[in-house]
N, C-alpha and C positions, 0 to 999 in steps of 0.2 A: 504494500500500500504506500503510495507516494505521500509526501509530507502535506501537500495541499488537501488531499482527500482525508487524511488522518485528522487534520485540523477541522474540516467540515463535520466529520463524524463525531468528534469530541464536542463540538459546539451543539450538535443535535442532541447528543446524550445529555449535555448540561440542561438544555431546554426541556428535556423529558422529565426532569425532576419536578414533580408536581406536589401540590398540597394535599391531594386526594390519594390515600393509601392504595385504593384499588387501581388507579392509573399507574402508580409507582410499580406495583407488582406486574402489571401488564407490560410496561416498558422494560423492566428488568429482564423478563423472559424474552421479550422481543429481541433485545440486543444480544442475549445469549445465543439465540438461534439464527438471527438474520444479519448480524453485523457484517459478515463477509460477503453476503449476496445482495446487499442494498445498492441498487443502481441510482443514477442521477434522477430518473423519474420518481423513484421511490423516495429519494431524499426530498425532492420538491413537494411531494404529496404529504410527507411527514411534517415538513416545515409548515405547510399551510394548516395542517391540523393543530399544530402546536401554538398557532396564533389564537386558537379558541380558548375560552375560559374552561376551567376544569369541569364544571357541571355540564357544559355543552359537549365537550369531548367525551365524557363518560356516557352521556345520552346516546351518542353515536356508537360508541364501542359496545354498549350494552344492548343496543337494538331498539331503544325507545324512540329514537329519531333516525332519520335517513338523510343522506346527502344526495344532491343532484350531480355533484362533481364525480365523474367516473374514476379519476385518479385517486381522489380521497376515498371513494368507496372501495377501491382495490386495497388501499393501505389499511382501511378499517377491517377488511376481511383478514388481512395478515395479523392484525392486532387481536382479533377475535380468536384466531387459531391458537394463540398462546395464553389467552385470558383464563385464569382460574376462577373468575368470579362472575363474568358477564352471563346473563340469562338471555338466550337468543330465541326463545319461543314466544 
């Protein structure tokens, strides 16, 4: 991993630190499984999701809300795959 990419990933990881424990757990697992395979499109989608407030982001991850953005929707699916807490039914 080159230095520029490493810096971007570290910045994203920092922004993934949330006040909501449920989101912290999801992001911890996400980074454990997907740090090496996150592409530029995934980085952009994650960055746009991280601009949301915690309660808005959790509503998307837990399935209570949906997004119209296809890139965000794809990233939300990746987050749901690792979520120990979200109820998707």
